[in-house]
N, C-alpha and C positions, 0 to 999 in steps of 0.2 A: 588335406588333399594330397595323397601320395600317388605319383604316377606309377602305373604298373602295366605289365604285359601278361595276358592269360592265354593259355593253350588248353583246348579241350578235345575230347574224343567222344563220339556219339555212335551208338550201335543199337539196332532194334532187333529183337528176337521175333520169330514167326514169319508168316507170309505177309506180303505187302498187299493191302487192299486200298482201293481208291474210295474217297469220300464223295458221296453224291450230294449236291446242294439241293435243299428243299426249294421247290418252286412255290411262289405265291401267286394268287390270282392277279391277273393284269391290272385290275382296279376293283375297289369295293363296290358293292351295290349302292348306287348313289340316288336311287329313286326315293321319293317321299312315301312314307308308310303311315297308315292310319291304324291306331290301336285303341281298343277299349279295354278298360281295366275295372275290376271290382275287387273290393277288399273288405275285411271284416275284423273287428277287434272288440275288446272290452275296454271301457274307460272308467277309471275310478277317480273320484274327487275326494277332497279332504272331508272327513278323517280317513286315514288309511285303514283298509279292512272293511270299508262301508259297502254300500250298494255298487254293483257293477252295471254299467250302462252299455247297451249294445250299440256299437258305433259302426257306421257303414260308409263306404266311399265308392263313387263311380267317377271315372274320368275318361275323356276322349282326347287322344293325343295325336299329333303328327310328328314324325321323326324323320330326320335326314342324316344318313351316314356321311360324314365329311372325309373320313380316311379309314384305314384298316383298324384303328383303335378307338375312334371317337364318333359319337352321334350327337346331334343337337335335338332338343325336344321342346315343343310348345303344347300346353294342355289347358283344357277347361275342366275344373274339378268341382265336384259336389260332395260335401260331407254332411251326413246326418248324425248328429251327436246329441242325444237327449240329456247328457250331463250338463249341457249349456243352460237349459231351462232350470234344472235343479240348482245349479251354482248361482244363477241370477235371482232365483226365488229367495235365497238366503238374505239377499240384500233388498227385498221387497221390490224387485224389478220383475214384472211379469211379461212374458212373451207367449205367443200362440203355441199350441201343441205341435203343430206340423212345421211350418216354415220358421218358427222361432228358434228351433233346434237345428236349423240348417245353415251351412256355410257354403257359399259359392265363390270360386276364385279362378284366376288365370295364373299359370306358372310357366316358367321357362327353365330349362336345365340342360345338363350334359351327362352323357354316359361314356364310360371308359370300358372297352371290351377286352376280355381275356378268354377267348374261345367261347364256350357255352355260358360263361359267367360274365356278368357286367356289373359295374358299380355306378351309381348315379347320384346326382345331387340336383336339387332344383330350388328356386325361389319363387314365391307366389305372392299375389296381392288379392285380398278379399274384396270382391264386389258386393257381397252381402255377408255380414257377420253381426249378430246381435250381442255377442259377448263383449262388453265394454272393458273387461279385464285383459283382453288379448290385443296385441298389436295388429295393425292392418296387414302386415306381411307375415308369411309362414315359410318355413324351410323344410325340405324333405331330403333325407339321405337314404338311399335304397341299395339293395342287392337283388340282382335278377338272375334266374337260371333258366336257360332256353331248353324247354322240354322237347319241342319239336319245331318245325319250320314256322308254325303259327302261334304256338302257345308258350308263355313264360310264367313261371312262378316267381313271386317277389315278396320282399319284405320292405317296409318303408317307415322310418322313424320320422314322425311329423313333430316339429318344434316351432317355437316362437323365440328365436335367439337362444337364450340360455334356459328357457322353460320347455322341457319336453312335454308333449301333450299325450301321445300314444304311439304304439307300434302296430302298424297295419300288416295283415298277411292277406295275400290275394293272388289273382291271376290276371295276366294281360293276354289279349287275343288280337292278332293282326287281322284287320278286316280287309284292307286294300293294300296292294303291293305296288 
């Protein structure tokens, strides 16, 4: 550490312009919102390259914006996945055609907002799940794009800890404001 004294000179070329501060809204929209979402994907089970199963998801969610960047979420989720029946049949476990391929769960999550884009994560618990090879909890990681005031396009990776199940593609629609 050597003590020193420094002297400098500063000069700016051109006209001087003032910088205007951007104004933020006084507070974020803090009302509860209700959204319904629908998504679709293909699900493939072992062996790779085999049959593709048409998998669907419908959810109803309530969201609450807690500040400019964050929202909290609570959902009721319904998944219809015919691959469950096929996977269990390999082990001589038989389930019904309709409800046996269904999963119903509740989940809680968080969104982080960046303008029209938001990233989210949620953790859920199955109230109904016939697949004995899956845990009772599921995790979702999503990306959302706000198309307009009521409609969002999204993608959601559904996993069971380290086991990815499938990638959903869908839309969310705001019902109540």
